N, C-alpha and C positions, 0 to 999 in steps of 0.2 A: 640265776641272775646274780650278778655281783655288782655292788656299789660300795664305794668307800672301802672300809675294812669289813663290812658286813655283807651278807648275802641272804637270799630267800629260797626256801624249799617249800613247795606245795605238796602236801601229803593228805589225800582225802579232804576232810573239812578243815584241816589245820593249815595255817600259813606260818611257817617257822622262820624266825629271824635267826640267822646263823652268824657265828663269829668268823674271824679270818681263817681259822682252821677247819671250818665246816661243822663245828659243834652247835647243836641247837641251844639257843638262849631262851626262847619262849615263843609261845603261839601268839602271833599278832592279832588273832581274832579275839583273844582274851585280854589284850592290853589296851590301855588308853593311848590314843595317838593325838597329840596336840600340835596343830600347825601354828608355829610361832613366826611365820614369815620366812626368814632365812634358814630356819632349821625346824625339824619335826622332832618333838620330844616323845619318846616311847617309854611309857611308865606302867609298871606292874609290881606291886609289893616292893621287894628289895632291889628289883632290876630297873635301872633308868639308863636310857641311851639317847644321844642326840644324833640325828641323821641329817645330812645336807638336803634341805627341802627341794632344791632345784633338781637334784638327781633322783629323789625318791617319790615326790608327790604324785606324779602321773602313774607310776608303777603301783603304788598302794591303792589309788583310786581304781585303777583298771582291775585290780584283784578284788574289788568290792569292799574294801576297808573304808570306814568312816573316819574322817579327820575332824577333830573338834577345834 
């Protein structure tokens, strides 16, 4: 799946957030996902990303991820 400049890869129990080049940035199951209305903030340690909520919200929920 590709959205914005990021993508998703499901591998076993991991749901990886990918950069534009297909490199794994982090496992979304271990990151905090904050729904801020127009954007979703993905936070984990030193990694922080903003995703366009309209494009990502349904996909993340369908994958079983919880948005705070």
